[in-house]
N, C-alpha and C positions, 0 to 999 in steps of 0.2 A: 671895759678891759682894764685890768691894772696893768701898769707898767711891767711889774712883774713877771706876769701870768705872759704878756707880749713876747718878752725878752726868752721865755720857757719857751714860747713855740717856736722863735727862732733856731733855737737848739736843736730842736725834734728838726723843724725843717731839713738841715744837713746832718746828715748821717754820720759823713768819713768824708777824707779826702781820699781821690784815689790816684795811687802813686805807681804808676807804671812808665814804659821806657816812651810810650807816645804820650802822654798827659805829662810827661819832662818835659819835652820839645815843645807842644802845646804851650807852656809857662814862658816860652821864648818870646813867644807873640801875644803876652799880656792875656792869656787864656789858664783856666783853673777848674780842675774836673773834680765834681763832688758825686755821693752817691745820696740819693733824695727817696723820701717816700712815692710810690705809686702814683699816691694822689694830689702831690705837691703840683702847683702852679708856678708859671715862670714869674708873675708878679713876687708872689711869695718867695721865692728861691732869692729872685734880685733883692729884695727888701731884707730877708734874713743875712745876706754874704753885707751889705752895706750898713747894717747897725753890726754885726758881731765881727766884722775886721776894718770898722770905718776907711772904707771903698766907693769909689763910684764904679758901678757897673752900667757898662757900654751896652749889653747884649747877653741873653741866655737862650742857649740850644740845649733841647732836651732832646733824650731817646731812650727807649725800654727796652731790653734785651731779654728775651724771652728764654725762660729756663730749658736747658737741655736734658735729653735725659742720657743718663751715665750707668756705668757699671762699674760697682767696684767688689771683687772676690765674688764675682758671681751673683751678686745682687743687685737690682734696677734701682735706680733710685731718681727724683727731678732736680735739678739745681732751683733755687727760686727766681723768680722774673724780677729782675732789678730794673731802676731808673735811675740814669747817670743826666749829670747837668755840667754842661761846659758854659761857665762863666766867664765871656771875656769883660776884663776891665779897660777904663780910660787911660789914656798915655798917661804915663808919669807914676800910677798906682800899681801896688804889686802886694802878693799876700803868699808868706813863705808856710806852705803849709806842714814843713816839717817840725816848725816849733809848736806847733797847734794852738788853744785858746788858754 
C-alpha cells in the first residue's frame, strides 16, 4: 500500500468529531470523541488519530449506538446506527477539533 493510500484510509477512519456538552467536558480530561465507521477497529482508530493529528494515543474506547425508531409528521423512520470512539490522549497532548484538519 502506498503512503497516499494509507493517508486517505486514515481520513476515512475518522468521519467527524462529536461536539456535544458531554464531549466538551471529556476534553478537559485529554479525551476526544469521533464518529467512526461501524467496521473500524480500535488499533485503526488509534493509528489514524496519531498520524493525522501528530499526538500520542493512550487508549481508545468504542461504543455502538443503535438507531432509534422515530416519527416525523406521522411518518416513521429509523435513525442510522453509529459508532463513536472516545480517544484518550497522553499527558501533554491535545487536539483542537474546532479548527479541523
